[in-house]
DSSP file (Angstrom, degrees, kcal/mol; ACC not computed):
  #  RESIDUE AA STRUCTURE BP1 BP2  ACC     N-H-->O    O-->H-N    N-H-->O    O-->H-N    TCO  KAPPA ALPHA  PHI   PSI    X-CA   Y-CA   Z-CA
    1    1 A P     >        0   0    0      0, 0.0     4,-2.3     0, 0.0     5,-0.2   0.000 360.0 360.0 360.0 -41.4   96.6  134.5  106.6
    2    2 A G  H  >  +     0   0    0      1,-0.2     4,-2.3     2,-0.2     5,-0.2   0.897 360.0  48.7 -62.7 -41.1   97.8  132.3  109.5
    3    3 A A  H  > S+     0   0    0      2,-0.2     4,-2.4     1,-0.2    -1,-0.2   0.876 110.6  51.4 -66.3 -37.8   98.1  129.3  107.3
    4    4 A L  H  > S+     0   0    0      2,-0.2     4,-2.3     1,-0.2    -2,-0.2   0.915 110.0  48.7 -65.6 -43.1  100.0  131.3  104.6
    5    5 A V  H  X S+     0   0    0     -4,-2.3     4,-2.4     2,-0.2    -2,-0.2   0.930 112.6  48.5 -61.3 -45.4  102.5  132.6  107.2
    6    6 A M  H  X S+     0   0    0     -4,-2.3     4,-2.6     1,-0.2    -2,-0.2   0.889 110.1  51.7 -63.2 -39.5  103.1  129.1  108.5
    7    7 A T  H  X S+     0   0    0     -4,-2.4     4,-2.5     1,-0.2    -1,-0.2   0.901 110.7  48.6 -62.7 -41.2  103.6  127.8  105.0
    8    8 A C  H  X S+     0   0    0     -4,-2.3     4,-2.3     2,-0.2    -2,-0.2   0.892 111.3  49.7 -65.8 -40.4  106.2  130.5  104.4
    9    9 A I  H  X S+     0   0    0     -4,-2.4     4,-2.5     2,-0.2    -2,-0.2   0.938 112.3  47.1 -63.8 -46.8  108.0  129.7  107.6
   10   10 A I  H  X S+     0   0    0     -4,-2.6     4,-2.4     1,-0.2    -2,-0.2   0.915 111.6  51.1 -61.8 -43.1  108.0  125.9  106.8
   11   11 A A  H  X S+     0   0    0     -4,-2.5     4,-1.9     1,-0.2    -1,-0.2   0.914 110.6  49.4 -60.6 -42.5  109.3  126.7  103.3
   12   12 A G  H  X S+     0   0    0     -4,-2.3     4,-2.3     1,-0.2    -2,-0.2   0.903 110.5  49.6 -62.7 -42.3  112.0  128.9  104.7
   13   13 A L  H  X S+     0   0    0     -4,-2.5     4,-2.8     1,-0.2    -1,-0.2   0.878 109.0  52.5 -65.2 -37.4  113.1  126.2  107.2
   14   14 A R  H  X S+     0   0    0     -4,-2.4     4,-2.7     2,-0.2    -1,-0.2   0.880 108.3  50.9 -66.1 -36.3  113.2  123.6  104.4
   15   15 A I  H  X S+     0   0    0     -4,-1.9     4,-2.7     2,-0.2    -2,-0.2   0.933 112.1  46.6 -64.6 -45.3  115.5  126.0  102.4
   16   16 A V  H  X S+     0   0    0     -4,-2.3     4,-3.0     2,-0.2     5,-0.2   0.930 112.9  49.8 -60.8 -45.7  117.8  126.3  105.4
   17   17 A L  H  X S+     0   0    0     -4,-2.8     4,-2.4     1,-0.2     5,-0.2   0.914 111.4  48.7 -60.2 -43.8  117.7  122.6  105.9
   18   18 A Y  H  X S+     0   0    0     -4,-2.7     4,-2.6     2,-0.2     5,-0.5   0.933 112.7  48.3 -61.5 -45.7  118.5  122.0  102.3
   19   19 A F  H  X>S+     0   0    0     -4,-2.7     4,-2.4     1,-0.2     5,-0.7   0.935 112.7  47.7 -60.2 -47.7  121.4  124.5  102.4
   20   20 A V  H  X5S+     0   0    0     -4,-3.0     4,-0.6     1,-0.2     8,-0.3   0.905 119.2  38.6 -61.9 -42.8  122.8  123.0  105.6
   21   21 A T  H  <5S+     0   0    0     -4,-2.4    -1,-0.2    -5,-0.2    -2,-0.2   0.788 127.8  30.1 -82.9 -26.8  122.7  119.4  104.3
   22   22 A H  H  <5S+     0   0    0     -4,-2.6    -3,-0.2    -5,-0.2    -2,-0.2   0.753 127.5  32.6-104.0 -27.4  123.7  119.9  100.7
   23   23 A H  H  <5S+     0   0    0     -4,-2.4    -3,-0.2    -5,-0.5    -2,-0.1   0.519 120.9  42.5-112.3  -6.8  126.0  122.9  100.7
   24   24 A T    >X< +     0   0    0     -5,-0.7     3,-1.3    -4,-0.6     4,-1.0  -0.362  57.6 148.9-133.9  58.4  127.8  122.7  104.1
   25   25 A P  H 3>  +     0   0    0      0, 0.0     4,-2.8     0, 0.0     5,-0.2   0.770  69.4  69.8 -62.8 -22.7  128.6  119.0  104.4
   26   26 A K  H 3> S+     0   0    0      2,-0.2     4,-3.1     1,-0.2     5,-0.2   0.845  93.4  56.5 -64.1 -32.1  131.7  120.1  106.4
   27   27 A L  H <> S+     0   0    0     -3,-1.3     4,-2.4     2,-0.2    -1,-0.2   0.937 110.4  44.3 -62.1 -46.3  129.4  121.2  109.3
   28   28 A N  H  X S+     0   0    0     -4,-1.0     4,-2.2    -8,-0.3    -2,-0.2   0.935 116.1  47.0 -60.5 -47.7  127.9  117.7  109.4
   29   29 A D  H  X S+     0   0    0     -4,-2.8     4,-3.0     1,-0.2    -2,-0.2   0.882 111.6  51.2 -63.8 -39.4  131.4  116.1  109.1
   30   30 A M  H  X S+     0   0    0     -4,-3.1     4,-2.3     2,-0.2     6,-0.3   0.931 110.7  47.4 -65.0 -45.9  132.8  118.4  111.8
   31   31 A A  H  <>S+     0   0    0     -4,-2.4     5,-1.9     1,-0.2     6,-1.4   0.896 115.0  47.6 -61.1 -39.8  130.0  117.6  114.3
   32   32 A H  H ><5S+     0   0    0     -4,-2.2     3,-1.2    -5,-0.2    -2,-0.2   0.932 111.5  49.2 -66.5 -46.6  130.5  113.9  113.6
   33   33 A A  H 3<5S+     0   0    0     -4,-3.0    -2,-0.2     1,-0.3    -1,-0.2   0.843 109.8  51.9 -63.5 -34.7  134.3  114.1  114.0
   34   34 A L  T 3<5S-     0   0    0     -4,-2.3    -1,-0.3    -5,-0.2    -2,-0.2   0.524 112.9-119.7 -79.7  -4.4  134.0  115.9  117.3
   35   35 A G  T < 5S+     0   0    0     -3,-1.2    -3,-0.2    -4,-0.3     3,-0.1   0.647  81.0 120.9  76.3  13.2  131.6  113.3  118.6
   36   36 A L  S   <S-     0   0    0     -5,-1.9     2,-0.3     1,-0.3    -4,-0.2   0.858  82.4 -15.2 -76.3 -35.7  128.9  115.9  119.0
   37   37 A S        -     0   0    0     -6,-1.4    -1,-0.3    -9,-0.1    -2,-0.2  -0.961  64.1-111.8-166.8 144.7  126.4  114.2  116.7
   38   38 A H     >  -     0   0    0     -2,-0.3     4,-2.6    -3,-0.1     5,-0.2  -0.539  39.9-113.3 -74.8 150.3  126.2  111.5  114.0
   39   39 A R  H  > S+     0   0    0      1,-0.2     4,-2.2     2,-0.2     5,-0.2   0.913 118.1  47.4 -51.6 -47.8  125.4  112.9  110.6
   40   40 A A  H  > S+     0   0    0      1,-0.2     4,-2.7     2,-0.2    -1,-0.2   0.877 110.8  52.1 -65.5 -37.1  122.0  111.2  110.5
   41   41 A S  H  > S+     0   0    0      2,-0.2     4,-2.6     1,-0.2    -1,-0.2   0.929 109.4  48.9 -64.4 -44.6  121.2  112.4  114.0
   42   42 A L  H  X S+     0   0    0     -4,-2.6     4,-2.1     2,-0.2    -2,-0.2   0.928 113.4  46.8 -60.9 -45.7  122.0  116.0  113.2
   43   43 A L  H  X S+     0   0    0     -4,-2.2     4,-2.5    -5,-0.2    -1,-0.2   0.919 112.7  49.4 -63.5 -43.8  119.9  115.8  110.0
   44   44 A N  H  X S+     0   0    0     -4,-2.7     4,-2.9     1,-0.2    -1,-0.2   0.868 108.8  53.3 -64.4 -36.1  117.0  114.2  111.9
   45   45 A Q  H  X S+     0   0    0     -4,-2.6     4,-2.3     2,-0.2    -1,-0.2   0.913 110.7  46.8 -64.2 -41.7  117.2  116.8  114.7
   46   46 A L  H  X S+     0   0    0     -4,-2.1     4,-2.1     2,-0.2    -2,-0.2   0.922 113.7  47.9 -64.7 -43.8  116.9  119.6  112.0
   47   47 A V  H  X>S+     0   0    0     -4,-2.5     4,-3.4     2,-0.2     5,-0.6   0.928 112.5  49.2 -62.3 -45.2  114.0  117.8  110.3
   48   48 A S  H  X5S+     0   0    0     -4,-2.9     4,-1.2     1,-0.2    -1,-0.2   0.915 111.4  49.0 -61.3 -43.1  112.2  117.2  113.6
   49   49 A W  H  <5S+     0   0    0     -4,-2.3    -1,-0.2    -5,-0.2    -2,-0.2   0.882 122.6  33.4 -63.7 -37.6  112.6  120.8  114.6
   50   50 A A  H  <5S+     0   0    0     -4,-2.1    -2,-0.2    -5,-0.2    -1,-0.2   0.788 133.5  16.1 -90.0 -29.3  111.3  122.0  111.3
   51   51 A D  H  <5S+     0   0    0     -4,-3.4    53,-2.4    -5,-0.2     2,-0.4   0.581  85.8 104.4-131.9 -11.3  108.7  119.5  110.2
   52   52 A V  B  << -A  103   0A   0     -4,-1.2     2,-0.3    -5,-0.6    51,-0.2  -0.630  49.2-169.1 -80.2 133.0  107.5  117.2  113.0
   53   53 A I        -     0   0    0     49,-2.6     2,-0.1    -2,-0.4     3,-0.1  -0.837  22.2-105.8-121.2 158.3  104.0  118.1  114.2
   54   54 A E        -     0   0    0     -2,-0.3     2,-0.3     1,-0.1    -1,-0.0  -0.385  44.6 -94.2 -75.3 156.8  101.8  117.1  117.1
   55   55 A A        +     0   0    0     -2,-0.1     2,-0.3     8,-0.0    10,-0.1  -0.581  54.2 165.7 -71.1 129.3   98.9  114.8  116.7
   56   56 A H        -     0   0    0     -2,-0.3     2,-0.1     8,-0.1     8,-0.1  -0.979  27.2-133.8-148.4 137.3   95.7  116.8  116.2
   57   57 A S        -     0   0    0     -2,-0.3     2,-0.2     6,-0.2     5,-0.2  -0.390  17.6-164.2 -84.4 163.5   92.3  115.7  115.0
   58   58 A C        -     0   0    0      3,-2.5     5,-0.0    -2,-0.1    -1,-0.0  -0.711  43.9 -80.2-133.2-172.9   90.1  117.6  112.5
   59   59 A S  S    S+     0   0    0     -2,-0.2     3,-0.1     1,-0.2    -2,-0.0   0.739 127.6  31.0 -67.1 -21.9   86.5  117.4  111.5
   60   60 A T  S    S+     0   0    0      1,-0.2    19,-2.8    18,-0.1     2,-0.4   0.637 119.6  43.8-111.0 -17.9   87.0  114.3  109.3
   61   61 A V  E     -B   78   0B   0     17,-0.3    -3,-2.5     2,-0.0     2,-0.5  -0.991  62.5-146.6-138.1 129.2   89.8  112.4  110.9
   62   62 A H  E     -B   77   0B   0     15,-3.4    15,-3.1    -2,-0.4     2,-0.4  -0.831  24.6-166.0 -91.0 125.6   90.6  111.5  114.6
   63   63 A V  E     +B   76   0B   0     -2,-0.5     2,-0.3    13,-0.2    13,-0.2  -0.955  14.5 161.5-121.8 129.2   94.4  111.5  115.1
   64   64 A T  E     -B   75   0B   0     11,-2.1    11,-3.3    -2,-0.4     2,-0.5  -0.969  35.9-123.5-139.6 155.6   96.2  110.0  118.2
   65   65 A D  E     +B   74   0B   0     -2,-0.3     9,-0.2     9,-0.2     2,-0.2  -0.871  46.3 150.6 -97.1 135.3   99.7  108.9  119.0
   66   66 A S  E     -B   73   0B   0      7,-3.7     7,-2.6    -2,-0.5     2,-0.4  -0.671  42.5-101.4-143.8-166.8   99.9  105.3  120.3
   67   67 A V  E     -B   72   0B   0      5,-0.3     2,-0.5    -2,-0.2    57,-0.0  -0.998  22.5-168.4-132.3 136.2  102.1  102.3  120.4
   68   68 A L  E >  S-B   71   0B   0      3,-2.8     3,-1.2    -2,-0.4    79,-0.1  -0.949  79.4 -19.8-128.0 109.0  101.8   99.2  118.1
   69   69 A G  T 3  S-     0   0    0     -2,-0.5    75,-0.1     1,-0.3    -1,-0.1   0.834 128.8 -51.6  63.1  32.1  103.9   96.2  119.1
   70   70 A G  T 3  S+     0   0    0      1,-0.2    -1,-0.3    73,-0.1    74,-0.1   0.473 117.5 113.6  84.2   2.4  106.1   98.4  121.3
   71   71 A V  E <  S-B   68   0B   0     -3,-1.2    -3,-2.8    69,-0.1    -1,-0.2  -0.913  75.6-108.5-112.1 130.1  106.8  100.9  118.4
   72   72 A P  E     +B   67   0B   0      0, 0.0    53,-3.0     0, 0.0     2,-0.3  -0.296  46.0 179.2 -55.8 136.7  105.5  104.5  118.5
   73   73 A T  E     -BC  66 124B   0     -7,-2.6    -7,-3.7    51,-0.2     2,-0.5  -1.000  28.1-140.5-145.1 137.2  102.6  104.8  116.0
   74   74 A R  E     -BC  65 123B   0     49,-2.6    49,-3.0    -2,-0.3     2,-0.5  -0.895  23.9-152.9 -98.7 127.9  100.4  107.6  114.8
   75   75 A V  E     -BC  64 122B   0    -11,-3.3   -11,-2.1    -2,-0.5     2,-0.5  -0.882   9.2-166.5-108.8 129.7   96.8  106.4  114.3
   76   76 A F  E     -BC  63 121B   0     45,-2.8    45,-2.4    -2,-0.5   -13,-0.2  -0.964   9.1-176.7-115.5 114.3   94.4  108.2  111.8
   77   77 A Q  E     -B   62   0B   0    -15,-3.1   -15,-3.4    -2,-0.5    43,-0.2  -0.953  21.8-132.1-116.8 120.0   90.8  107.1  112.2
   78   78 A P  E     -B   61   0B   0      0, 0.0     2,-0.4     0, 0.0   -17,-0.3  -0.404  20.9-126.6 -67.7 144.2   88.1  108.5  109.7
   79   79 A K  S    S-     0   0    0    -19,-2.8     2,-0.1    -2,-0.1    39,-0.0  -0.760  73.5  -6.3 -90.2 136.9   85.0  109.8  111.4
   80   80 A G  S    S+     0   0    0     -2,-0.4     2,-0.1     1,-0.1   -20,-0.0  -0.439  86.4 101.7  79.8-156.3   81.7  108.4  110.0
   81   81 A G  S    S-     0   0    0     -2,-0.1    -1,-0.1     4,-0.0     4,-0.1  -0.334  82.0  -5.3  76.0-158.3   81.7  106.0  107.0
   82   82 A R        -     0   0    0      1,-0.1    -2,-0.0     2,-0.1     3,-0.0  -0.290  63.5-125.0 -68.3 153.1   81.3  102.3  107.3
   83   83 A K  S    S+     0   0    0      1,-0.1     2,-0.5     2,-0.0    -1,-0.1   0.959 102.6  47.4 -65.0 -50.7   81.3  100.6  110.7
   84   84 A L  S    S-     0   0    0     75,-0.1    75,-0.2    35,-0.0     2,-0.2  -0.828  85.5-157.9 -93.1 127.6   84.2   98.3  109.8
   85   85 A K  E     -d  159   0B   0     73,-3.1    75,-3.3    -2,-0.5    34,-0.2  -0.582  21.1-102.2-102.0 160.8   87.0  100.1  108.2
   86   86 A R  E     - e   0 119B   0     32,-1.4    34,-2.8    31,-0.3     2,-0.4  -0.413  38.6-136.9 -65.9 158.2   89.9   99.2  105.9
   87   87 A G  E     -de 164 120B   0     76,-2.5    78,-1.9    73,-0.3     2,-0.4  -0.990  22.1-179.6-126.2 129.6   93.2   98.9  107.7
   88   88 A I  E     -de 165 121B   0     32,-2.8    34,-2.9    -2,-0.4     2,-0.5  -0.990  14.2-158.9-129.2 124.9   96.5  100.2  106.4
   89   89 A I  E     -de 166 122B   0     76,-2.2    78,-2.5    -2,-0.4     2,-0.4  -0.914  22.1-161.6 -99.7 128.7   99.9  100.0  108.2
   90   90 A Y  E     -de 167 123B   0     32,-3.0    34,-2.7    -2,-0.5     2,-0.5  -0.919  14.6-163.8-121.5 132.8  102.2  102.6  106.8
   91   91 A F  E     -de 168 124B   0     76,-2.3    78,-2.8    -2,-0.4    34,-0.1  -0.970  22.5-132.6-117.2 120.2  106.0  102.9  106.9
   92   92 A H        -     0   0    0     32,-0.7    79,-0.1    -2,-0.5     3,-0.1  -0.210  25.1-106.9 -67.2 159.5  107.5  106.3  106.1
   93   93 A G        +     0   0    0     77,-0.3    77,-0.2     1,-0.1    -1,-0.1  -0.194  69.9 108.3 -76.1 174.5  110.4  106.7  103.7
   94   94 A G  S >> S-     0   0    0     75,-0.1     3,-1.9     3,-0.1     4,-1.7   0.410  85.8 -99.2 131.7   4.1  113.9  107.5  104.8
   95   95 A G  T 34 S-     0   0    0      1,-0.3    -2,-0.1     2,-0.2     4,-0.1   0.836  75.5 -64.4  61.0  36.1  115.9  104.3  104.3
   96   96 A W  T 34 S+     0   0    0      2,-0.2    33,-1.4     1,-0.1    -1,-0.3   0.492 136.5  70.0  67.7   3.8  115.8  103.2  108.0
   97   97 A A  T <4 S+     0   0    0     -3,-1.9     2,-0.3    31,-0.2    -2,-0.2   0.690  90.7  41.1-122.6 -28.2  117.8  106.4  108.8
   98   98 A L  S  < S+     0   0    0     -4,-1.7    -2,-0.2    30,-0.1    -1,-0.2  -0.869  82.9  21.0-129.6 156.2  115.8  109.5  108.2
   99   99 A G        -     0   0    0     -2,-0.3     2,-0.3    -3,-0.1    -5,-0.1  -0.186  55.4-116.5  92.4-177.0  112.4  111.0  108.8
  100  100 A S    >   -     0   0    0    -53,-0.1     3,-1.7    -2,-0.0     6,-0.3  -0.963  19.5-124.1-161.8 144.8  109.4  110.3  111.0
  101  101 A G  T 3  S+     0   0    0     -2,-0.3    24,-0.1     1,-0.3    22,-0.1   0.587 112.2  65.3 -67.3  -8.3  105.8  109.3  110.6
  102  102 A R  T 3  S+     0   0    0      4,-0.1   -49,-2.6     5,-0.0    -1,-0.3   0.328  74.3 119.9 -96.3   6.1  105.0  112.5  112.5
  103  103 A M  B <> S-A   52   0A   0     -3,-1.7     4,-2.9   -51,-0.2   -51,-0.2  -0.434  75.8-116.6 -70.0 147.7  106.4  114.8  109.8
  104  104 A R  H  > S+     0   0    0    -53,-2.4     4,-2.6     1,-0.2     5,-0.2   0.873 112.7  51.4 -52.0 -45.2  104.0  117.2  108.3
  105  105 A S  H  > S+     0   0    0      1,-0.2     4,-2.0     2,-0.2    -1,-0.2   0.914 114.3  41.9 -64.7 -43.3  104.1  115.7  104.8
  106  106 A Y  H  > S+     0   0    0     -6,-0.3     4,-2.7     2,-0.2     5,-0.2   0.872 112.6  55.3 -71.1 -36.2  103.5  112.1  106.0
  107  107 A D  H  X S+     0   0    0     -4,-2.9     4,-2.4     2,-0.2    -2,-0.2   0.936 109.7  46.5 -60.2 -46.3  100.8  113.4  108.4
  108  108 A R  H  X S+     0   0    0     -4,-2.6     4,-2.4    -5,-0.2    -2,-0.2   0.918 112.3  50.2 -62.3 -43.8   99.0  115.1  105.5
  109  109 A L  H  X S+     0   0    0     -4,-2.0     4,-2.5     1,-0.2    -2,-0.2   0.925 112.0  46.9 -61.5 -45.1   99.2  112.0  103.3
  110  110 A C  H  X S+     0   0    0     -4,-2.7     4,-2.7     2,-0.2    -1,-0.2   0.879 110.8  52.4 -67.1 -37.9   97.9  109.7  106.1
  111  111 A R  H  X S+     0   0    0     -4,-2.4     4,-2.5    -5,-0.2     5,-0.2   0.934 111.1  47.4 -59.9 -45.8   95.0  112.1  106.8
  112  112 A K  H  X S+     0   0    0     -4,-2.4     4,-3.1     1,-0.2     5,-0.3   0.919 112.6  48.4 -64.1 -43.5   94.1  112.1  103.2
  113  113 A M  H  X S+     0   0    0     -4,-2.5     4,-2.5     2,-0.2     6,-0.4   0.929 111.6  50.4 -61.7 -44.4   94.2  108.3  102.9
  114  114 A A  H  X>S+     0   0    0     -4,-2.7     5,-1.3     2,-0.2     4,-0.8   0.933 118.0  38.8 -59.2 -46.6   92.1  107.9  106.1
  115  115 A K  H  <5S+     0   0    0     -4,-2.5     3,-0.4    -5,-0.2    -2,-0.2   0.958 121.4  40.8 -69.3 -52.4   89.5  110.3  104.8
  116  116 A D  H  <5S+     0   0    0     -4,-3.1    -3,-0.2     1,-0.2    -2,-0.2   0.822 124.5  36.4 -70.5 -32.1   89.4  109.3  101.1
  117  117 A L  H  <5S-     0   0    0     -4,-2.5   -31,-0.3    -5,-0.3    -1,-0.2   0.468  99.4-127.9 -98.9  -3.1   89.7  105.5  101.7
  118  118 A D  T  <5 +     0   0    0     -4,-0.8   -32,-1.4    -3,-0.4     2,-0.3   0.959  65.0 140.9  50.4  53.1   87.6  105.3  104.8
  119  119 A A  E   < - e   0  86B   0     -5,-1.3     2,-0.6    -6,-0.4    -1,-0.2  -0.930  61.4-121.7-129.7 147.5   90.5  103.5  106.4
  120  120 A V  E     - e   0  87B   0    -34,-2.8   -32,-2.8    -2,-0.3     2,-0.5  -0.808  33.7-158.6 -84.2 121.9   92.3  103.4  109.7
  121  121 A I  E     -Ce  76  88B   0    -45,-2.4   -45,-2.8    -2,-0.6     2,-0.6  -0.901   9.9-165.8-106.9 129.0   95.9  104.3  109.0
  122  122 A M  E     -Ce  75  89B   0    -34,-2.9   -32,-3.0    -2,-0.5     2,-0.7  -0.927   7.4-162.4-116.1 105.4   98.6  103.3  111.4
  123  123 A S  E     -Ce  74  90B   0    -49,-3.0   -49,-2.6    -2,-0.6     2,-0.3  -0.793  13.3-145.0 -94.3 110.8  101.8  105.2  110.6
  124  124 A V  E     -Ce  73  91B   0    -34,-2.7     2,-0.8    -2,-0.7   -32,-0.7  -0.585   9.3-157.2 -85.1 131.5  104.8  103.4  112.3
  125  125 A D        -     0   0    0    -53,-3.0     3,-0.1    -2,-0.3    -1,-0.1  -0.657  23.2-171.7-105.8  73.0  107.7  105.5  113.7
  126  126 A Y        -     0   0    0     -2,-0.8    11,-0.1   -55,-0.1   -25,-0.1  -0.180  32.1 -89.8 -63.6 158.0  110.4  102.8  113.7
  127  127 A R        -     0   0    0      9,-0.2     2,-0.3    10,-0.1    -1,-0.1  -0.328  47.5-142.3 -69.3 153.9  113.8  103.5  115.3
  128  128 A L    >>  -     0   0    0    -31,-0.1     4,-1.4    -3,-0.1     3,-0.6  -0.743  22.0 -62.8-120.0 161.2  116.5  105.1  113.1
  129  129 A V  T 34 S+     0   0    0    -33,-1.4     4,-0.1     1,-0.3    -1,-0.0  -0.518 108.5  27.5 -64.3 143.7  120.2  105.0  112.5
  130  130 A P  T 34 S+     0   0    0      0, 0.0    -1,-0.3     0, 0.0   -33,-0.0  -0.988 117.8  56.3 -94.9  -1.4  122.5  105.7  114.4
  131  131 A E  T <4 S+     0   0    0     -3,-0.6     2,-0.3     1,-0.1    -2,-0.2   0.858 126.3  12.7 -60.5 -33.0  120.6  104.9  117.6
  132  132 A V  S  < S-     0   0    0     -4,-1.4     2,-0.3     3,-0.0    -1,-0.1  -0.925  76.1-140.4-134.4 162.4  120.0  101.4  116.2
  133  133 A V    >   -     0   0    0     -2,-0.3     3,-2.6    -4,-0.1     4,-0.1  -0.881  43.8 -50.4-122.0 157.1  121.5   99.5  113.3
  134  134 A F  T 3  S+     0   0    0      1,-0.3    -6,-0.0    -2,-0.3    -1,-0.0  -0.375 119.1  34.5 -57.9 135.1  119.9   97.2  110.8
  135  135 A P  T 3> S+     0   0    0      0, 0.0     4,-2.4     0, 0.0    -1,-0.3  -0.878 103.2  77.4-100.7  19.7  118.1   94.8  111.3
  136  136 A D  H <> S+     0   0    0     -3,-2.6     4,-2.1     1,-0.2    -9,-0.2   0.882  95.4  51.6 -59.2 -38.3  116.5   96.6  114.4
  137  137 A Q  H  > S+     0   0    0      1,-0.2     4,-2.4     2,-0.2    -1,-0.2   0.913 109.3  50.7 -63.2 -41.2  114.4   98.8  112.1
  138  138 A Y  H  > S+     0   0    0      1,-0.2     4,-2.6     2,-0.2    -2,-0.2   0.908 108.7  51.5 -60.4 -42.7  113.1   95.7  110.4
  139  139 A H  H  X S+     0   0    0     -4,-2.4     4,-2.7     2,-0.2    -1,-0.2   0.872 108.3  51.8 -64.9 -36.3  112.3   94.1  113.8
  140  140 A D  H  X S+     0   0    0     -4,-2.1     4,-2.5     2,-0.2     5,-0.2   0.936 111.4  47.2 -61.3 -46.1  110.3   97.3  114.7
  141  141 A A  H  X S+     0   0    0     -4,-2.4     4,-2.3     1,-0.2    -2,-0.2   0.898 113.3  48.4 -63.6 -40.3  108.4   97.0  111.5
  142  142 A L  H  X S+     0   0    0     -4,-2.6     4,-2.6     2,-0.2    -1,-0.2   0.920 111.7  48.8 -66.5 -44.1  107.8   93.3  112.0
  143  143 A A  H  X S+     0   0    0     -4,-2.7     4,-2.2     1,-0.2    -2,-0.2   0.915 113.5  47.1 -62.4 -43.3  106.6   93.8  115.7
  144  144 A A  H  X S+     0   0    0     -4,-2.5     4,-2.6     2,-0.2    -1,-0.2   0.901 112.3  50.5 -65.2 -40.2  104.2   96.6  114.6
  145  145 A S  H  X S+     0   0    0     -4,-2.3     4,-1.9    -5,-0.2    -2,-0.2   0.911 109.7  49.7 -65.2 -42.5  102.9   94.5  111.7
  146  146 A R  H  < S+     0   0    0     -4,-2.6     4,-0.4     1,-0.2    -1,-0.2   0.924 113.2  46.3 -62.0 -43.3  102.2   91.5  114.0
  147  147 A A  H >< S+     0   0    0     -4,-2.2     3,-1.4     1,-0.2     6,-0.4   0.913 108.9  56.0 -64.8 -41.3  100.4   93.8  116.5
  148  148 A F  H 3< S+     0   0    0     -4,-2.6    -1,-0.2     1,-0.3    -2,-0.2   0.867 108.3  48.4 -56.8 -38.4   98.4   95.4  113.6
  149  149 A L  T 3< S+     0   0    0     -4,-1.9    -1,-0.3    -5,-0.1    -2,-0.2   0.506  88.1 112.8 -82.2  -4.9   97.2   91.9  112.5
  150  150 A S  S <> S-     0   0    0     -3,-1.4     4,-2.4    -4,-0.4     5,-0.2  -0.378  74.4-127.0 -71.6 147.6   96.2   90.9  116.0
  151  151 A S  H  > S+     0   0    0      1,-0.2     4,-2.5     2,-0.2     5,-0.2   0.833 108.7  59.4 -62.5 -31.6   92.5   90.4  116.7
  152  152 A Q  H  > S+     0   0    0      2,-0.2     4,-2.5     1,-0.2    -1,-0.2   0.933 109.7  40.9 -63.8 -45.4   92.7   92.9  119.7
  153  153 A V  H  > S+     0   0    0     -6,-0.4     4,-2.2     2,-0.2    -2,-0.2   0.929 115.3  50.7 -68.4 -45.3   94.0   95.7  117.5
  154  154 A L  H  <>S+     0   0    0     -4,-2.4     5,-3.1     1,-0.2     4,-0.3   0.912 115.6  42.9 -59.5 -42.4   91.6   95.0  114.7
  155  155 A E  H ><5S+     0   0    0     -4,-2.5     3,-1.1    -5,-0.2    -1,-0.2   0.921 111.5  53.8 -69.7 -44.3   88.6   94.9  117.1
  156  156 A H  H 3<5S+     0   0    0     -4,-2.5    -2,-0.2     1,-0.3    -1,-0.2   0.878 118.2  35.2 -58.8 -39.7   89.7   98.0  119.1
  157  157 A Y  T 3<5S-     0   0    0     -4,-2.2    -1,-0.3    -5,-0.1   -72,-0.2   0.298 110.2-117.6 -99.6   9.3   89.9  100.1  115.9
  158  158 A S  T < 5 +     0   0    0     -3,-1.1   -73,-3.1    -4,-0.3     2,-0.4   0.928  54.2 166.3  53.8  51.2   87.0   98.5  114.1
  159  159 A I  E   < -d   85   0B   0     -5,-3.1    -1,-0.2   -75,-0.2   -73,-0.2  -0.834  39.6-124.4-100.4 133.1   89.1   97.2  111.2
  160  160 A D  E >   -     0   0B   0    -75,-3.3     3,-2.2    -2,-0.4   -73,-0.3  -0.653  13.5-148.5 -74.7 117.2   87.8   94.6  108.8
  161  161 A P  E 3  S+     0   0B   0      0, 0.0     3,-0.3     0, 0.0    -1,-0.1   0.641  96.9  59.0 -64.9 -12.4   90.2   91.7  108.9
  162  162 A E  E 3  S+     0   0B   0      1,-0.2     2,-0.2   -76,-0.0   -76,-0.1   0.444 102.0  56.0 -91.2  -1.6   89.4   91.0  105.2
  163  163 A R  E <  S+     0   0B   0     -3,-2.2   -76,-2.5   -78,-0.2     2,-0.3  -0.532  75.0 134.3-133.2  66.8   90.5   94.5  104.1
  164  164 A L  E     +d   87   0B   0     -3,-0.3     2,-0.3   -78,-0.2   -76,-0.2  -0.862  21.7 170.7-119.1 149.8   94.1   95.0  105.2
  165  165 A V  E     -d   88   0B   0    -78,-1.9   -76,-2.2    -2,-0.3     2,-0.4  -0.990  20.9-146.6-153.1 151.7   97.2   96.3  103.5
  166  166 A A  E     -d   89   0B   0     -2,-0.3     2,-0.4   -78,-0.2   -76,-0.2  -0.954  20.6-174.3-116.6 142.5  100.7   97.4  104.3
  167  167 A T  E     -d   90   0B   0    -78,-2.5   -76,-2.3    -2,-0.4     2,-0.4  -0.997  13.2-159.3-140.0 143.6  102.4  100.2  102.4
  168  168 A V  E     -d   91   0B   0     -2,-0.4     2,-0.4   -78,-0.2   -76,-0.2  -0.979  13.7-147.8-121.7 131.7  106.0  101.6  102.4
  169  169 A C        -     0   0    0    -78,-2.8     2,-0.2    -2,-0.4   -75,-0.1  -0.821   6.3-144.7-100.3 136.9  106.7  105.1  101.2
  170  170 A T    >   -     0   0    0     -2,-0.4     3,-2.3   -77,-0.2   -77,-0.3  -0.495  39.6 -95.1 -86.5 169.3  109.9  106.1   99.5
  171  171 A Q  G >  S+     0   0    0      1,-0.3     3,-1.1     2,-0.2    -1,-0.1   0.708 119.4  74.3 -60.0 -19.4  111.3  109.5  100.1
  172  172 A T  G 3  S+     0   0    0      1,-0.2    -1,-0.3     2,-0.2    -3,-0.0   0.675  80.8  72.2 -69.8 -14.6  109.6  110.8   96.9
  173  173 A C  G <         0   0    0     -3,-2.3    -1,-0.2     1,-0.3    -2,-0.2   0.827 360.0 360.0 -67.7 -29.5  106.3  110.7   98.8
  174  174 A S    <         0   0    0     -3,-1.1    -1,-0.3    -4,-0.3    -2,-0.2   0.474 360.0 360.0 -86.6 360.0  107.3  113.7  100.8
């Protein structure tokens, strides 16, 4: 029952978010014109309020928030399985402007990948527009990737250096 109630609340918040962003663009424009908030910031604040969740482990996956190359990263480590794991560095969708690797949909996807693939997933939370402009997001991704490939990170998380991959999700993943 608790999970059903939470699912209904999240669905309701997504409907409100959709309405605000698609049917009342003047609210976004007004906030932007008054200097209260950039359009992308307002949308990200609504998404964060409705969909960003805290790191919490479960019986099959250990989840922590960390930093990779100076960039906030959520780490998903499968429990059990092979001693040396596959390693996946994951970049959420959003076109450098929207979303977070801590959103419920991306969190679920990374948990499933960690469990099903017996892989350590590092979901990078790069900085977004308007706080930074391109190519800063690219530099965040590059710094996180370099750190991911370092022997210190691979050893710390028991990642097999012969079994690494990078993946980028488009917004359709959520």
